[in-house]
N, C-alpha and C positions, 0 to 999 in steps of 0.2 A: 504494500500500500504506500502511496506517496507520502512525503513528509511536508505537507502543505502548512504554511504559517498563516497567521491571521492576516498579514499584509497581502498574501497572495489572493485572498478572497475578493479583494476590492478590484481585481483585474476583470472580474465577471460582474458587470454592474446591471442592476435592475432598479429603476427609480431611485438612484443615488445610493443604493446599498448592495452588498454582495448577493449573488443569486442564491447562495446557501441559506441566507436568512429567509428567503421565500419558500424554499423547500421545507424549512421548519414551520413557516407561516401556514402552509397548506396541511402539513401533518397535524399540527396543533388544531387547525380548523376542524378536521374530521373528528379528532378526539373530543373537542368541545361540542361538536354537533351531537355526538352520542351522549355526553354527560348532561348537557342542558336539555336535550330532547327527552331523556329519561326523567330528569328532575322536574320538568314541566308537567309530567304525567303522574308522578308518584303520589303526591298528596291527593290530587283530584281522583285518581283511581281508587285509593284506599277509602276516601270519604263518600264516594258516589254510592247510590242505592244499588241493591242487588238487581233491581229491575233494569238499571242502566249499565249493568255489567261490572259494577264495582263491588267492594267488600263491605260497605256501610260501617266503616270504623268510626269511632268517636274522633273528633278533630284533635283532641289532646294526644291520643294514641298515635295518630298519623304523623303529627308534628314531632313527637318524641322520636319515632323511627327516622323521620326526615333529618332531624338535628343530629342524631347519632351517625347516620350514613354520611352526611356532608362533613361532619367533623373528622370521622375516621378516614375519609378520602384524603384529607390533608395530613392527618397524623401519621399515616403510613409512609409519607414522603421522607421521613427521617430514615426509615429502614431502606427505602429505595435509593436515597442519596448515599447512604453508607455503603450499600452493596455495590453501587456503581463506582464509587471512589476507590474501593478496595479490590474488587474482584471482576465485575462484569464489564466495566466501561459504560459510558453514557449511552452509546448507541444500542448495545445489546439490551440494556435495561429498558430502553424505549420500546424495542420490539417485543420483549417479554410482557411488558405492561399492556401494550396494545392487544396482544393475543388473549391475555386474561380478561380484558374488558370486553372483547368480542364474545367470549364464552359467557361472560356475565349477562350481557344483553340477551343472548340466545336463551339463557335459563329463565330470565324474567318473562320472556314471551310465552312461556308455558302456563303462567298464571295459576300456580298452586302455591300454598304457603311454603312448602319445602323448597321449591325452585326459586321462589322470591328471595328467601334468605340466602340460598346458595349464590344466586345472581348478585345480590348486594355484596356478599363477601368477596366474590371474584372482582367486582368493580372496585371495591375498596383497595384490595392488594394490587390490582392492575394499575390503578391511578397512582399508587405509591411508587411504583417503578417508573411510571411514565413522566409524571409532572415535574419533579425537581430536576430531572436530567435533561429535559428540553431546554429549560432556562439556563442550565449549566453550559450547554453547547453554545447558546447565544453569548454567554459571558466570555467563554474562551475565544470565540470568533472576534470579539471586539477588545481583547485585552490590550492591544497596542493602539486602540482608538477610543480611549475613554470619553472623549468629547462627543462621540456619536452614540454612546450607549443609551442615553435617555430617549433619543429619537428612534433607535433601533428597537428598544423595548416597547415603545408606543406603537410602532408598526406591527411588531409581533403580537401585541395586545389587540390590534385591530383584527388579526387573523383569528385570535381567540374568540372575538365577538362576532366575526363573520360566521364561524361555526355555531355559536350559540344562537344567532339569529335564525339560521336555516334549521337548526335542530328543533328549536321551540316552535317555529312556524309549521314545519312539516310533520314532525312527530306529534306535536300537540294537536294539530288539525286531524291527522289520521286517527290518533288515539281517541279523541273526543267524538269525532264525527263518523268514524268507520269501525274501528276495533282497537281496544287497549292492546291486544297482542301484536297487531300490526304496527302500532306506534312504538312499542318497546323493541320489536324486531327490526324496524327501520334504523333505529339507533345503532344496532349491532352491525348491520350491513355496511354502513359508512365508516365505522371504526375499523372494520376489516380492510376496506379500501385504503384507509389512512396507513395502516400497518404495512401493506404491500408497497404503497408508494414510497414510504420512507426506506424500507428495506432495499429496494432496487435503486435508490438514488443516494444512498448514504455515503458513497465514495466521494461525493462532492466536498465532504468535510476533511478530506485528507486523513491526517493522523489524529485529528481532534475527536475525542470520545471513544477511541478504541479501547479494547481490553488492556488494562495496565500490565506492562511487562514486569518481570522480576527486578530488572534494573530500575525501572520507574518507581516500583514500590519501595526499593531500598533507598532511592534518592528522596522519596517523599518522607521517609522516616527521619532523615537528617536535615530536610529542608527547613529553613528558618524564616524565610521572607524578610530577612534583616533583623529579626528579633528572636528571643528565646522561645523554645517549644514548651508546652505545658502538658505533659503526659497525664492521662487519666489515672488517678490513684484508685486503690480498692475502695476508699471512702466515696469517691466520685461515682464509681460504678454501682455501689450499693444504693446510693441516693437515686441514681437514674432508674435502676430496676424497681425500687420500691415506689417512687413517684409515678412511674409509667404504669405499673400494675394497679395502683390505686385509681389513677385516671381512667384506665380501661374498664375496670370494674364499675366505676361510677357511670361512665358513658353507656356501657352495655346494659346496666341494670335499669336505666331510666325507661327505655321502651319495653324491656322484658317484664318489669314489674307491672307496668300499665296494661300490657297486652295479655299476659298470662295470669296476673293477680298474685304472683309469687315474688316477694321482695327479697332479694339476696342480701340486702343491708337492713334487715329488720331488727335493729337494736338502737339504743340511745347511749350517748355519752354526755352526762350532765343535761344541759338543756337542748343539746343538738341531737337530731335524729341521725341514723346511720348514714344516710346519703350525704347530708351536709358535712358531717364529721369527716367522711372519707375524702371528699373533694377538697376541703380546707386543709387537711393534713397533707394531701398530695401537693397542693400549691405551695404550702410552707416549705416542704422538703425540696421542691424544685427551686424555690427562691434561694434557699441556703446553698444549693449546688451552684446556682448561677453566680451568686456573690463570691463564693469560695474560689471559683475558677477565674472570674474576672480580675480578682486582686492579685493573681499570680502571673499575669501577662506583663510584658514590657509596657511602658507608659503609653506610647502612641497606639499600639494594638488594643490595649485595655480601654482607652478612651473611645476609640472607634467602635469597639464592640458594645460599650455602654450606650453609644448613640444608636446603634442598631436595636438594642434592647428597648430604648425609649420609643423609637419608631414602632417597634413591634407591639408595645403596650397600647398605643393609640390605634394600631391596626386591628387589635382585638375588638375594640368598641365600634370601629367602622363596619366591620363585617357582621357584628352582632345586630346592627341595624339594617345594613344593606341586604342581608340574606333573608329579610322578611319577604323578599320578592317571591321566593318559592313556597312560602308558608302563609302568613297572615295576609299579605297583599293578594295572593291568589284566592284566598277565601273571601276577601273583600270584593274581588272582581266577580267571583261566582255567586255570592249571596246578596251583595248590596249595590251592585252596579247595573245600570240599565243597559242590557246587551241585545235586546230584541229590537231589531230595526225593520221598518217597513217603508214602502213608497220611495220618495226622493232621498230620504235619509239613508235607506239601504243602498240605493244606487250610488250615492256619493261615497259611502264607505267602501263599496266594492272597487270603485276607481282608485281611491286612496290606498286600499289594501294591495291592489295590483301594482301600483307604483312603488309602494314600500317593499314589495317582494322583488319586483323585476329590476328596478334601478340599482340596488346594491349588488344583485347577482350579475348585472352587466359590468359593474365596476370590478368585481372580483374576477370575472371571466377575462376582463382586459388585463388584469395583473397576471392571470394565468398565461395569456398569450405572450406577455413580455418574458415570463420565465421560460416558456417553450423556446422562444427565440434565442435564449442563451444556453439552454441545457438539453434540448430534445435530441440532438445528434449524439451527444455523449451518453445520455441516459434514456434511451428510447422506451424501455420496459416500464420504468417508474413513471415517466411522463404519460405513456399510453394509459396506464391504470388511472392516473389522475384525470386525464381527459375523459375517459369512459365514465368515471364517477360524476363528473360535471354534466355529461350528457344525460345520465340518469336523473340528476337533480333537476335539470331543465324539464325533463319529461314529467316528473312528479309535480313541479310547479305549474306547468301548463294544464295538466289534468285537474289540479286543485282549483285554479282560477276559472276554468271552463265550467266546472261543477258548480261553483258559486254564482257565476254570472247567469246560469240557466234557472236559478231559483228566484221566486218573487220576493221572498222574505229572507232576512239574514239574522242568524243568532251568532253573535261574536263569541268565539271560544274563550273561556276564562283564561286559558293559557296564552291567548294571543297577545295580551298586554306585555308579556315577558319579552317579546321581540323588540319592543320600543327601546329598551336599554341597549341592545346590540345595534339597532339601527342608528341611534344617536351616536354611538361610539364610532361606527363606520363613517358617519357624516362629519364628526368633529375631531377624530383622532389625528388626521393629517395636519389640521390647523394647530392643535395643541402641540404636536411634535415639532412643528416649525418654531413655535414660541419657545419651547424648551431649548432649541438649538440657537436661539437668537440672543441679542444683548439684553432682552427683557426677561430672561430666565430668572424666576424668583428663587430665593433660598429654599432649602428643603422644608424647613418649619412652616413657611408660608404656603407652600404647596399642600402640606398636610392640613393646615388650618383652614384653607379655602375648601379643600375636599370635604372635611367634616362639616363645615358650615353649610355647604350646598346640599349635603345629604339631609341635614336637619330641615332646611327649607322645603325639600321635597316632601317630607313627612308632614310639614305644616299645611301643605295643600290638601293632603288626605284628611288631616284633622278638621280643616275647614269644611271640606265636602261632607264628612261624616256628621258634622254638627247639624245638618239639615234632616237627618234621619229621626223618626219618632218611634217610640215604643209601640209595637203592635200594628204599625202602619205598613202599607204596601209600597210606600215611596222608595224608590231607588235613586241613587245619585248619578249624575252625568259622568260619562267616560272621561271628560276633560280633566278631572282631578287626578285620575291615575296617569294620564298622559303627562301632566305637569310634574307629578311625582317622579316618574321615570326619567324625564328630561333633567331635572336637578340632580337626581341620584347619579345619572350617567356623567354629568359634568364633574361631580364630586369624585367619582371613581377615576376619571381620567387624570385628575389632579393628584391622586394618592396612590392607586394600586400599581400601575406600571412603573411609576417613579420609585416606589418602595423597593421593587425588584432591582432596579438599577442601582439604588444606593447600597443595597446588600452587596452587590457585585463589586462596588467601588471601595467599600469600607472593610470588607472581610479579606484576610490574607488568602492568597491563591490556594494554598494547601487545604484550606477549610471550606472552600466554596460550595462543594456538594452538600456537606453535612449542614452548613449554615442556611442553605436554601431550605433544607428540611426543617431546621429550627424555625425559620420564618413561616413556613407553612403550619407549624405547630400553633403559632399565634392565630393564624386564620382558622385552624381547627377549633380552637377555644371559642373564637367568635361565632363560628357556625353552630356549635352546640348550644351556645348561649342564645343564638337566634331561634333555634328550635324550642328551647325552654321558654323564652319570653313569648314567642308566637303562640305557644300552647296556652298561654294565660289570656288570650284574646276574649274568650267567653266570660271568664271570671271577672276581668276588669270591666268589660262592657256591661255585665249585669249589675255590678256594684256601683260603677260610675257612669261611663258612656264609652262608645266606640271612639269618639273624638279624644277622650282622655288617654285611651290606649296609644293612639298615634302621637299625642303631645309628648309622651315619654320619649319617643324616638326623635322628637323635635328638639327638646331642650338639652338632652344629654350630648348629642354630637356637636351642637353649636357651642355649648360650654367648653367641651374638650378642644374644639377648634381654636377658640380664643386662648386656652391654656397653652397649646403647643406653639402658638405664635409668640406668646410671652417668653417661652423657653428658647427662642431663636439664638440669643447671645450664648447661652450655655451649649447648645447643640453645635453652633459654629466653632466654638473652642474645642469641643470633643472630637470634631471631625478632622482637625489638623490639616486644613487646606483643601480637603476633598470637597468639590462642588457638585 
């Protein structure tokens, strides 16, 4: 295999970035198609009535399983990052992860309890191998071009959301309108396409991401990145194992106890029940581990890792709010939003929906053509698979639009609103990427503060819309409030999420990049589980106070934290030691 360097990638240019970035763009796109396509259906499928083909679960149970699934999806990235760093290499980890996820989606299409849990388990471990190692490949590609990293991660993030857009649109539509099994199955088909496309085009990365050789492993053991190494002690490893086990037991017990009625943590310690005691103890032990290790690093590395930890703390709260999209916001769309359209309103929606679907797909197809121009001759098999998958997508889209235009009335799918986040990202990501690469690029703390504040404003629109609901009434709110919410959430996400990935890659020593991306996803895992837990309280808070009060919680907390992180700008700037 060739020994390509990161500088060599810029000889093959697509839209100002190396062609290899767009191979990752499309691979990640199909993986996100499968993930978000399945996520759009999971809660709706579980809470739908038996007559509608669902399982008629209580909302609290469905959201508990949803929160556990979405958190473990990120938690297993620590395992995947470690295995890739030490044994597999990033590329083989991606292939293994994609295969496991393909099998997971196939299992869920069977629609029995046993295969549902098997499928979720395969998806969790598959994503653990896949997700951290895709971002690690991007990081290594740009290691000699740090000034382009923010823009590269934003473009990569646009690929993430292109897949989410198509997955929610098509899997959601087919699942709700045709068959839940076909919706889950479609997600698996495109995950399989993504795996094949990556496998047959992976040589474009040269030696980046290959299985580490014995010499590389030996070199990694003595590499210092300019400072001292901090080996894991027996005390460190003990804390890791105990805190990890406590966290896993707590995460798994939440849905298990609700669904089965058997609580694994049925005990009390003082005034705390077993569940709260377990998670508090796990968090305390993890904090002790974190502080113990940080104090042993050299000054610059220690300070930069502290900065990453601070950003990770705010990331938890961002995702705890943002991930209401797959839970409480989906329930809000299904129960409280006017989705039955007739006459001219239905006609206008059909046209808008067609434009929302076709225009982004045309843009993505244009990018595909640019990639073909650079890579088709050298990698014909991978590109042919990618081209065939797009032909299938276009066929499904045309069928869906024809089916809708031949109807007199339109019932907007509850999952449809999820595409707005992805659509707005596709629309705004190039502009944001240009700002991050310009002289107007704001400091990290202000990007985070702006992202959290915009997220809070989005929930304020839902709180205002929900204020018009009355107890026992049949009034439903306009779709405009969900549209506004997704717009502000998207702008906030663009300010925070891809930038967070970029700062991890800049602040963390190269020898730790894989495992630190795993730690970063741990923060997202905590946020996702918190999102499921908080979302499950929607009925309790609504009955005691109001639905508007429920959404106001997610308004004030992010905005307050956004102001706080901006106040911390001088401290963060000092901790980052010149990294911008």
